C-alpha positions as CSV (number, residue, x, y, z in Angstrom):
1,M,115.5,98.3,90.6
2,D,115.1,100.5,87.5
3,V,111.9,100.2,85.4
4,S,110.9,102.2,82.3
5,T,107.6,104.1,82.4
6,G,106.1,101.7,79.9
7,D,107.1,98.7,82.0
8,A,105.9,100.3,85.1
9,K,102.5,101.0,83.6
10,N,102.1,97.3,82.6
11,R,103.5,95.9,85.8
12,L,102.2,98.4,88.4
13,S,100.5,95.9,90.6
14,E,103.6,93.7,90.7
15,L,105.9,96.6,91.5
16,I,103.6,97.8,94.3
17,R,103.6,94.3,95.7
18,R,107.4,94.2,95.7
19,A,107.7,97.5,97.5
20,E,105.0,96.5,100.0
21,K,106.1,92.9,100.7
22,H,109.8,93.0,100.1
23,G,110.6,96.6,100.9
24,E,112.1,97.3,97.5
25,T,112.6,100.8,96.1
26,I,111.8,101.0,92.3
27,V,113.1,103.9,90.2
28,I,110.9,104.6,87.2
29,T,112.9,105.9,84.2
30,R,112.1,107.7,81.0
31,H,114.7,107.4,78.2
32,G,117.1,106.0,80.9
33,K,116.8,109.0,83.2
34,P,115.1,108.7,86.6
35,V,111.7,110.5,86.8
36,A,110.0,108.9,89.8
37,Q,110.5,106.5,92.7
38,L,108.2,103.9,94.2
39,A,109.1,103.1,97.7
40,P,107.6,101.4,100.7
41,A,105.3,103.5,102.9
42,P,106.7,104.7,106.3
43,V,106.1,102.1,109.0
44,Q,103.9,104.4,111.0
45,R,102.4,107.7,110.0
46,R,102.2,110.6,112.5
47,R,98.7,111.2,113.7
48,V,97.2,114.7,113.1
49,R,96.2,116.4,116.3
50,L,93.9,119.4,115.9
51,G,94.7,122.2,118.3
52,A,98.2,120.9,119.0
53,M,99.7,124.4,118.7
54,K,97.1,126.1,120.8
55,G,98.8,128.4,123.3
56,R,102.1,128.2,121.5
57,I,101.5,130.9,118.9
58,R,101.2,134.5,120.0
59,L,100.2,137.3,117.6
60,L,101.5,140.8,118.5
61,P,99.0,143.7,118.6
62,G,98.6,145.2,115.2
63,W,99.5,142.1,113.2
64,D,96.4,142.5,111.1
65,K,96.8,146.3,110.3
66,P,96.7,147.1,106.6
67,V,100.2,147.5,105.1
68,D,101.1,150.4,102.8
69,L,102.3,148.6,99.6
70,D,104.8,151.3,98.6
71,R,106.4,151.3,102.1
72,F,106.4,147.5,102.1
73,L,108.1,147.3,98.7
74,K,110.8,149.8,99.9
75,G,111.5,147.7,102.9
76,E,110.3,150.2,105.4
77,V,107.7,148.0,107.0
């Protein structure tokens, strides 16, 4: 379904309801050109797990040494 920005502003609650309840995707247009899309949320969101990458990332010795900007820009580093 395509809806103009003015229409979307006036009918936002209805459009959200249609996406939520009926799974519709609504394309919002300005002067007939698509500018945004309103779609149903994913069924299940991935949970954030703090520390999930612990032990998987290894930093080599010297990773935090200062870099000479001139050598870096020349591609020598």
